[in-house]
PLY file of the C-alpha trace (Angstrom):
ply
format ascii 1.0
element vertex 190
property float x
property float y
property float z
element edge 189
property int vertex1
property int vertex2
end_header
25.15 17.22 -3.66
21.45 17.47 -2.81
19.88 14.39 -1.27
16.99 12.98 -3.30
13.85 12.59 -1.22
11.99 9.34 -1.77
8.27 9.63 -2.44
5.38 7.27 -1.78
1.68 7.43 -2.54
-0.98 5.81 -0.39
-4.19 5.25 -2.35
-7.31 5.28 -0.21
-10.85 4.21 -1.01
-13.93 4.17 1.18
-13.81 1.15 3.47
-10.02 1.12 3.92
-8.57 -0.65 6.96
-7.66 2.10 9.45
-4.36 0.72 10.78
-3.15 -0.51 7.39
-3.37 3.02 6.01
-2.33 5.19 8.95
0.66 3.10 10.07
2.57 3.27 6.75
1.71 6.98 6.37
3.05 7.72 9.85
6.16 5.50 9.76
7.25 6.60 6.28
6.93 10.26 7.25
9.02 9.58 10.38
11.71 8.21 8.04
11.70 11.41 5.97
9.86 9.91 3.01
7.46 12.29 1.28
4.01 10.69 1.48
1.06 11.74 -0.64
-2.40 10.43 0.20
-4.93 10.26 -2.61
-8.59 9.37 -2.84
-9.64 7.43 -5.90
-12.01 8.70 -8.55
-15.55 7.56 -7.97
-15.51 7.42 -4.18
-18.87 8.04 -2.57
-17.97 11.66 -1.84
-18.10 12.46 -5.59
-14.44 13.04 -6.29
-13.99 14.39 -2.79
-10.76 14.29 -0.85
-12.63 12.67 2.06
-12.55 8.89 2.48
-14.04 6.91 5.32
-12.38 3.93 7.01
-13.94 0.54 7.55
-13.89 -0.05 11.29
-13.50 3.27 12.97
-15.64 5.20 10.53
-12.78 7.68 10.54
-13.02 10.33 7.85
-9.62 11.12 6.43
-8.96 14.07 4.16
-6.41 13.09 1.52
-3.87 15.40 -0.06
-5.40 15.09 -3.52
-7.35 12.90 -5.88
-5.30 10.72 -8.22
-3.18 13.27 -10.11
-1.63 12.99 -13.54
1.87 13.58 -12.14
3.32 10.28 -11.02
6.84 10.70 -9.74
6.50 8.32 -6.80
8.96 5.59 -5.82
6.30 3.42 -4.16
2.55 2.87 -4.18
0.89 1.58 -1.01
-2.49 -0.15 -1.04
-4.21 -0.68 2.32
-6.63 -3.57 2.61
-9.96 -3.86 4.30
-13.24 -4.58 2.61
-14.83 -2.95 0.79
-11.75 -0.69 0.53
-9.68 -3.20 -1.46
-12.62 -3.94 -3.77
-13.10 -0.20 -4.32
-9.41 0.15 -5.23
-9.67 -2.77 -7.66
-12.75 -1.22 -9.30
-10.87 1.99 -10.11
-9.45 1.90 -13.65
-7.24 4.89 -12.85
-5.78 3.10 -9.83
-5.18 -0.10 -11.83
-3.43 1.88 -14.55
-1.17 3.62 -12.03
-0.27 0.34 -10.29
0.60 -1.39 -13.57
2.60 1.64 -14.70
4.61 1.73 -11.47
5.20 -2.03 -11.47
6.46 -1.90 -15.06
8.85 0.91 -14.10
10.28 -1.21 -11.27
8.79 1.00 -8.55
7.67 -0.59 -5.29
4.12 -1.92 -5.28
3.06 -2.56 -1.68
-0.23 -4.22 -0.71
-1.54 -5.51 2.61
-4.40 -7.74 3.79
-6.99 -8.25 1.03
-5.24 -5.97 -1.48
-2.62 -8.45 -2.72
-5.38 -10.82 -3.86
-8.19 -8.36 -4.65
-6.09 -5.63 -6.33
-2.76 -7.10 -7.49
-3.82 -10.58 -8.59
-6.35 -9.43 -11.25
-3.61 -7.21 -12.71
-1.30 -10.22 -13.11
1.21 -8.81 -10.62
1.32 -11.98 -8.50
2.08 -14.26 -11.46
5.05 -16.38 -10.39
5.63 -14.16 -7.35
5.90 -15.05 -3.69
3.28 -13.20 -1.65
1.25 -13.16 1.51
-2.22 -11.83 2.29
-5.04 -12.06 4.79
-5.23 -15.76 5.80
-7.76 -17.71 3.78
-7.62 -15.46 0.72
-4.51 -17.09 -0.79
-6.59 -19.64 -2.71
-7.98 -16.81 -4.83
-4.51 -16.13 -6.25
-3.23 -19.52 -7.47
-0.87 -17.85 -9.94
1.41 -16.79 -7.10
3.28 -18.67 -4.39
1.68 -17.89 -1.01
3.96 -17.85 2.03
2.80 -18.04 5.64
4.83 -14.94 6.59
3.98 -11.52 8.01
5.70 -9.67 5.15
6.95 -11.01 1.82
9.22 -9.19 -0.62
9.59 -10.53 -4.17
11.36 -8.11 -6.46
9.46 -4.84 -6.37
6.32 -6.38 -4.83
5.87 -6.14 -1.04
2.88 -7.85 0.56
1.70 -8.25 4.13
-1.06 -10.01 6.05
-3.29 -7.69 8.09
-3.61 -4.80 10.52
-1.41 -6.61 13.05
1.48 -6.67 10.57
1.12 -3.05 9.41
4.15 -1.92 11.42
6.44 -4.57 9.91
4.98 -3.80 6.47
5.82 -0.11 6.84
9.32 -0.82 8.18
10.00 -3.12 5.21
8.91 -0.38 2.79
11.27 2.07 4.51
14.13 -0.42 4.27
13.56 -0.88 0.53
13.13 2.84 -0.19
15.98 4.04 2.02
18.11 1.48 3.85
18.25 -0.87 6.81
19.57 1.83 9.18
16.63 4.16 8.48
14.17 1.31 8.95
15.82 0.26 12.22
15.76 3.84 13.52
11.99 4.15 12.97
11.34 0.65 14.36
13.26 1.50 17.52
11.56 4.87 17.91
8.11 3.25 17.94
9.28 0.26 20.00
8.41 -2.20 17.25
0 1
1 2
2 3
3 4
4 5
5 6
6 7
7 8
8 9
9 10
10 11
11 12
12 13
13 14
14 15
15 16
16 17
17 18
18 19
19 20
20 21
21 22
22 23
23 24
24 25
25 26
26 27
27 28
28 29
29 30
30 31
31 32
32 33
33 34
34 35
35 36
36 37
37 38
38 39
39 40
40 41
41 42
42 43
43 44
44 45
45 46
46 47
47 48
48 49
49 50
50 51
51 52
52 53
53 54
54 55
55 56
56 57
57 58
58 59
59 60
60 61
61 62
62 63
63 64
64 65
65 66
66 67
67 68
68 69
69 70
70 71
71 72
72 73
73 74
74 75
75 76
76 77
77 78
78 79
79 80
80 81
81 82
82 83
83 84
84 85
85 86
86 87
87 88
88 89
89 90
90 91
91 92
92 93
93 94
94 95
95 96
96 97
97 98
98 99
99 100
100 101
101 102
102 103
103 104
104 105
105 106
106 107
107 108
108 109
109 110
110 111
111 112
112 113
113 114
114 115
115 116
116 117
117 118
118 119
119 120
120 121
121 122
122 123
123 124
124 125
125 126
126 127
127 128
128 129
129 130
130 131
131 132
132 133
133 134
134 135
135 136
136 137
137 138
138 139
139 140
140 141
141 142
142 143
143 144
144 145
145 146
146 147
147 148
148 149
149 150
150 151
151 152
152 153
153 154
154 155
155 156
156 157
157 158
158 159
159 160
160 161
161 162
162 163
163 164
164 165
165 166
166 167
167 168
168 169
169 170
170 171
171 172
172 173
173 174
174 175
175 176
176 177
177 178
178 179
179 180
180 181
181 182
182 183
183 184
184 185
185 186
186 187
187 188
188 189
């Protein structure tokens, strides 16, 4: 029987947090998960595949813009400002996130993205979550936890660049299993 490959999409907008994007992309690929990077419609490059990070000014060329085909098992939303605000402003991105959440797929957000992207979509309502410290008051509909990574159903949230490794490992564990997550964590000395 053929093994089904798990698939994840990382949505990137100008101003994304470097580590919060690159770490999950790298770790998930190490685990054998197929990762697609997409740039959102309306980025400053005029529908370009190129997005620019917040701190490093790193230009990253994504695999595609947001396609119609949506067969992913997880969506990953890096934080950083204005990256998270740019994600939240994209109607196409919001539609995809809501669609995946409703289908029970993993919705994974780190740093500012839980509050800036997920909260306005109602995805934190009654959910436990974490985010960049100090932003939790902007999402009173959820239950904020002072933890590096929080999993509540199909929602995975994390705090900041310093927790990106744990965030990625948690996504691997949920998509694959604990053994696959442990193997990647050990290989990167996490």
